[in-house]
C-alpha positions as CSV (number, residue, x, y, z in Angstrom):
1,X,17.8,63.7,-1.7
2,X,18.9,60.6,-3.6
3,X,22.3,60.6,-5.0
4,X,22.2,60.6,-8.9
5,X,24.4,57.5,-9.1
6,X,22.3,55.5,-6.7
7,X,19.1,56.5,-8.4
8,X,20.5,55.4,-11.8
9,X,21.7,52.1,-10.2
10,X,18.2,51.4,-8.8
11,X,16.6,51.2,-12.2
12,X,18.4,48.1,-13.5
13,X,17.6,46.3,-10.2
14,X,13.9,47.1,-10.6
15,X,13.9,46.0,-14.2
16,X,15.6,42.8,-13.1
17,X,12.9,42.1,-10.5
18,X,10.1,42.8,-13.0
19,X,11.8,40.4,-15.4
20,X,12.1,37.7,-12.8
21,X,8.4,38.2,-11.8
22,X,7.4,38.0,-15.5
23,X,9.4,34.8,-15.9
24,X,7.8,33.1,-12.8
25,X,4.3,34.2,-14.0
26,X,5.1,32.8,-17.5
27,X,6.3,29.6,-16.0
28,X,3.1,29.2,-14.0
29,X,1.0,29.8,-17.1
30,X,3.0,27.2,-19.0
31,X,2.6,24.7,-16.2
32,X,-1.1,25.3,-16.0
33,X,-1.4,24.9,-19.8
34,X,0.5,21.6,-19.7
35,X,-1.7,20.3,-16.8
36,X,-4.8,21.3,-18.7
37,X,-3.7,19.2,-21.7
38,X,-2.7,16.3,-19.5
39,X,-2.3,13.5,-20.5
40,X,-1.2,14.0,-24.1
41,X,0.7,10.7,-24.5
42,X,1.0,7.3,-22.9
43,X,1.9,7.1,-19.1
44,X,4.5,4.8,-17.7
45,X,3.4,2.9,-14.6
46,X,6.3,1.4,-12.7
47,X,5.3,-1.7,-10.6
48,X,8.2,-2.4,-8.3
49,X,7.4,-6.1,-8.0
50,X,7.5,-9.1,-10.4
51,X,4.9,-9.9,-13.1
52,X,1.9,-12.0,-12.1
53,X,2.0,-11.0,-8.4
54,X,-0.8,-9.2,-6.6
55,X,0.7,-5.7,-7.3
56,X,1.1,-6.5,-11.0
57,X,-2.4,-7.9,-11.3
58,X,-3.9,-4.9,-9.5
59,X,-1.9,-2.4,-11.6
60,X,-2.9,-4.1,-14.9
61,X,-6.6,-4.1,-14.0
62,X,-6.6,-0.4,-13.1
63,X,-4.3,0.5,-16.0
64,X,-6.8,-0.9,-18.4
65,X,-9.7,0.8,-16.7
66,X,-8.0,4.2,-16.6
67,X,-7.4,4.3,-20.3
68,X,-11.0,5.5,-20.9
69,X,-11.2,8.4,-18.5
70,X,-7.7,9.6,-19.2
71,X,-7.8,9.0,-23.0
72,X,-4.3,7.5,-23.0
73,X,-2.8,4.1,-22.2
74,X,-0.9,3.3,-19.1
75,X,2.1,1.0,-19.9
76,X,3.0,-1.3,-17.0
77,X,6.7,-1.5,-16.4
78,X,7.8,-4.2,-13.9
79,X,11.0,-3.2,-12.1
80,X,11.4,-5.7,-9.2
81,X,14.2,-5.7,-6.7
82,X,15.2,-4.6,-3.2
83,X,11.7,-5.4,-1.8
84,X,10.2,-2.8,-4.0
85,X,12.9,-0.1,-3.4
86,X,14.4,-0.4,-6.9
87,X,11.2,0.5,-8.7
88,X,10.3,3.3,-6.3
89,X,13.7,4.8,-6.7
90,X,13.1,5.0,-10.4
91,X,9.8,6.9,-9.7
92,X,11.5,9.4,-7.4
93,X,14.1,10.3,-10.0
94,X,11.7,10.6,-13.0
95,X,10.6,13.9,-14.4
96,X,7.7,15.3,-12.3
97,X,5.3,15.7,-15.3
98,X,2.8,13.0,-14.6
99,X,4.1,10.7,-17.3
100,X,5.9,8.4,-14.9
101,X,3.8,7.0,-12.0
102,X,4.5,4.2,-9.6
103,X,2.7,1.7,-7.4
104,X,4.0,2.1,-3.9
105,X,3.0,-0.3,-1.1
106,X,3.4,-1.2,2.5
107,X,6.9,-2.6,2.0
108,X,9.0,0.1,0.3
109,X,6.9,3.0,1.7
110,X,6.7,2.0,5.3
111,X,8.4,-1.3,6.4
112,X,11.8,-0.9,4.7
113,X,12.5,2.6,6.2
114,X,11.0,1.7,9.6
115,X,13.3,-1.4,9.7
116,X,16.4,0.7,9.1
117,X,17.0,-0.3,5.4
118,X,19.3,2.3,3.7
119,X,17.3,3.5,0.8
120,X,18.3,5.8,-2.2
121,X,15.2,7.8,-1.7
122,X,13.2,9.5,1.2
123,X,9.9,7.6,1.4
124,X,8.4,10.6,3.2
125,X,9.6,13.4,1.1
126,X,10.3,12.3,-2.5
127,X,6.9,11.2,-3.6
128,X,3.4,12.7,-3.9
129,X,0.6,10.2,-3.4
130,X,-2.4,10.2,-5.8
131,X,-4.8,7.7,-4.4
132,X,-5.4,4.3,-2.7
133,X,-5.4,1.6,-5.4
134,X,-6.4,-1.5,-3.3
135,X,-5.5,-3.8,-0.5
136,X,-5.2,-7.5,0.2
137,X,-6.4,-8.5,3.7
138,X,-4.9,-11.4,5.6
139,X,-6.9,-14.1,7.3
140,X,-6.5,-15.8,10.7
141,X,-7.1,-19.5,10.1
142,X,-6.9,-22.6,12.3
143,X,-6.5,-26.2,11.4
144,X,-9.5,-28.3,11.9
145,X,-8.0,-30.2,14.9
146,X,-8.1,-27.0,17.0
147,X,-11.3,-26.5,19.1
148,X,-12.0,-22.8,18.7
149,X,-14.5,-21.7,16.1
150,X,-14.3,-18.0,16.7
151,X,-11.5,-15.5,17.4
152,X,-12.7,-14.9,21.0
153,X,-12.6,-18.6,21.6
154,X,-9.1,-18.7,20.2
155,X,-8.0,-15.8,22.4
156,X,-9.4,-17.6,25.5
157,X,-7.5,-20.7,24.6
158,X,-4.3,-18.8,24.0
159,X,-4.5,-17.1,27.3
160,X,-4.9,-20.5,29.0
161,X,-1.8,-21.8,27.2
162,X,0.7,-18.9,26.9
163,X,3.1,-19.7,24.0
164,X,1.5,-23.1,23.5
165,X,-0.1,-22.4,20.2
166,X,1.9,-22.0,17.0
167,X,1.1,-19.6,14.2
168,X,2.8,-19.4,10.8
169,X,3.3,-16.6,8.4
170,X,5.4,-15.9,5.3
171,X,7.0,-12.6,5.1
172,X,7.3,-9.5,7.4
173,X,3.7,-8.2,6.9
174,X,2.2,-11.4,8.2
175,X,4.6,-11.5,11.1
176,X,3.8,-7.9,12.0
177,X,0.1,-8.6,11.9
178,X,0.7,-11.4,14.3
179,X,2.6,-9.1,16.7
180,X,-0.2,-6.6,16.5
181,X,-2.8,-9.2,17.2
182,X,-0.8,-10.5,20.2
183,X,-0.4,-6.9,21.6
184,X,-4.1,-5.9,21.1
185,X,-5.6,-9.2,22.3
186,X,-3.1,-9.7,25.1
187,X,-2.0,-13.2,24.1
188,X,1.2,-15.0,23.4
189,X,1.7,-17.2,20.3
190,X,4.7,-19.1,19.0
191,X,5.6,-17.6,15.6
192,X,6.8,-20.1,12.9
193,X,8.3,-18.4,9.8
194,X,7.6,-19.9,6.3
195,X,9.2,-19.1,2.9
196,X,5.8,-18.9,1.2
197,X,2.0,-19.2,1.7
198,X,1.8,-22.5,-0.2
199,X,3.9,-24.5,2.3
200,X,2.3,-22.7,5.2
201,X,-1.2,-23.7,4.0
202,X,0.0,-27.3,3.4
203,X,1.4,-27.6,7.0
204,X,-1.7,-26.0,8.5
205,X,-4.0,-28.5,6.7
206,X,-1.7,-31.3,7.8
207,X,-1.7,-30.2,11.4
208,X,2.0,-29.3,11.7
209,X,1.0,-25.8,12.8
210,X,-2.0,-24.7,14.7
211,X,-2.8,-21.3,13.1
212,X,-1.8,-19.2,10.2
213,X,-1.8,-15.5,9.3
214,X,-2.0,-15.8,5.5
215,X,-3.1,-13.7,2.5
216,X,-6.7,-14.1,1.5
217,X,-5.7,-14.9,-2.1
218,X,-3.8,-18.0,-0.9
219,X,-6.7,-19.6,0.9
220,X,-9.6,-18.9,-1.6
221,X,-9.0,-22.2,-3.5
222,X,-9.3,-24.2,-0.3
223,X,-12.4,-22.4,1.2
224,X,-15.0,-24.6,-0.5
225,X,-13.4,-27.8,0.7
226,X,-13.4,-26.5,4.3
227,X,-9.8,-27.6,4.7
228,X,-9.4,-25.3,7.7
229,X,-11.4,-22.9,9.8
230,X,-11.4,-19.2,9.0
231,X,-11.6,-17.2,12.3
232,X,-11.2,-13.7,11.1
233,X,-10.0,-11.4,8.3
234,X,-7.7,-8.4,9.1
235,X,-9.0,-5.5,7.0
236,X,-10.9,-2.4,8.0
237,X,-14.1,-4.0,6.6
238,X,-15.2,-7.5,5.9
239,X,-13.7,-9.1,2.8
240,X,-16.2,-9.2,-0.1
241,X,-14.9,-12.7,-0.8
242,X,-15.9,-13.9,2.8
243,X,-18.8,-11.6,3.8
244,X,-19.8,-13.9,6.7
245,X,-16.4,-13.9,8.3
246,X,-16.0,-11.0,10.8
247,X,-12.9,-8.9,11.0
248,X,-10.4,-9.1,13.9
249,X,-11.6,-5.7,15.1
250,X,-15.2,-6.7,15.1
251,X,-14.4,-9.5,17.5
252,X,-13.3,-7.4,20.5
253,X,-10.0,-6.1,19.1
254,X,-10.8,-2.4,18.4
255,X,-8.2,-0.6,16.3
256,X,-6.8,-3.7,14.6
257,X,-6.2,-3.4,10.9
258,X,-3.6,-5.1,8.7
259,X,-3.6,-5.2,5.0
260,X,-1.1,-5.4,2.2
261,X,-2.1,-2.1,0.4
262,X,-1.1,-0.4,-2.8
263,X,-1.2,3.3,-3.7
264,X,-0.7,5.3,-6.9
265,X,2.2,7.7,-6.5
266,X,4.3,10.2,-8.5
267,X,7.6,12.1,-8.2
268,X,7.6,15.1,-5.8
269,X,6.8,18.3,-7.7
270,X,4.2,16.7,-10.0
271,X,1.7,19.6,-10.7
272,X,-1.3,19.6,-8.4
273,X,-3.7,19.7,-11.3
274,X,-2.2,16.5,-12.7
275,X,-2.4,14.8,-9.3
276,X,-6.1,15.9,-9.0
277,X,-6.9,14.6,-12.5
278,X,-5.4,11.2,-11.8
279,X,-7.0,11.0,-8.3
280,X,-10.4,11.7,-9.7
281,X,-9.9,9.2,-12.6
282,X,-8.8,6.5,-10.1
283,X,-11.7,7.0,-7.8
284,X,-14.1,6.7,-10.8
285,X,-12.7,3.4,-12.1
286,X,-12.6,1.8,-8.6
287,X,-16.4,1.9,-8.5
288,X,-16.9,0.2,-11.9
289,X,-18.6,-3.2,-11.6
290,X,-16.0,-4.9,-13.8
291,X,-13.1,-3.6,-11.7
292,X,-14.9,-4.7,-8.6
293,X,-15.5,-8.2,-10.1
294,X,-11.8,-8.6,-10.9
295,X,-10.8,-7.4,-7.5
296,X,-13.1,-10.0,-5.8
297,X,-11.7,-12.7,-8.0
298,X,-8.1,-11.9,-7.0
299,X,-8.8,-11.6,-3.3
300,X,-8.4,-7.8,-3.3
301,X,-10.4,-5.1,-1.5
302,X,-11.0,-1.5,-2.5
303,X,-11.8,1.8,-1.0
304,X,-11.7,5.3,-2.3
305,X,-9.2,7.8,-1.0
306,X,-8.2,11.1,-2.6
307,X,-4.6,12.4,-2.6
308,X,-4.8,14.0,0.8
309,X,-6.5,11.1,2.5
310,X,-4.0,8.6,1.0
311,X,-1.1,10.7,2.3
312,X,-2.6,10.7,5.8
313,X,-3.3,7.0,5.6
314,X,0.3,6.2,4.7
315,X,1.6,8.5,7.5
316,X,-0.7,6.6,10.0
317,X,0.6,3.3,8.7
318,X,4.2,4.4,9.1
319,X,3.5,5.4,12.7
320,X,1.6,2.2,13.5
321,X,4.0,-0.3,12.1
322,X,7.1,1.6,13.3
323,X,5.8,1.2,16.8
324,X,5.1,-2.6,16.3
325,X,8.6,-3.0,14.8
326,X,10.2,-1.2,17.7
327,X,8.4,-3.1,20.4
328,X,8.7,-6.5,18.8
329,X,12.3,-6.2,17.6
330,X,11.6,-7.7,14.2
331,X,14.5,-7.3,11.8
332,X,14.9,-7.8,8.1
333,X,16.7,-10.9,7.0
334,X,19.9,-10.0,5.1
């Protein structure tokens, strides 16, 4: 038999549990309603890089295209600094309501944490990824004085002259792509760092360096003049700007892929319905002819990935480049 005092004390507890359950249920209904109405106002899109760069151009092309399916404008907000970390930190600390989004990329999402940079956010936990926005492949190019006309011919020459061929790059992504090529192809190349693609292209054309791992955007103005020989591009597929140039992987280097990529992201906790709405809208505009035309003009590539696929892609990129960084010993310049 239950003691009268205990029975009386049990009722307030049950009422409390019922009240808590009702509150949770009500909150879920409110969240669903907000997601159904999303978006009801303009969306802030933080680009963690300077204006007029590839990330900014990509973001503005897609922001304009997304206005129609979303029914609201996306306002691009450039917040450069810390290799992209400053802008991404702003995204992670924004309210998770879908009205602050960010453009994350290989640098702040993968390379900075993998290279030991102390960040004010957790790249793996503090964001939810919405979709793949686009990529920028690199190209392996040779000066016209070098004999090889294909990548296999270059690999054969490099194996006959270990460390005797020089290859330039500007920035960590290009250097990592070189290390990955060396590892997969089994060759040794002398890396020469540059402070930008422009001086690298100038030195390559002038014969001061044998090879270059360089962004596709940087070489497009020189292609028609045949100022150098393009041996390969580094993406998962052939670049639409150079459909006759095979990829590194196609030429006997299975598994090689290296692109500067960008993904649409949001703060952790953003409602799933909002993420799905944005992901579907992004996939739709990426197939539009005008978006594709602008991508080709800017040296960008595209592919469609939903939120889950994008998350898996970024995890795979983190694993791949972390391994390359560890084995090569590449470090960030302070």
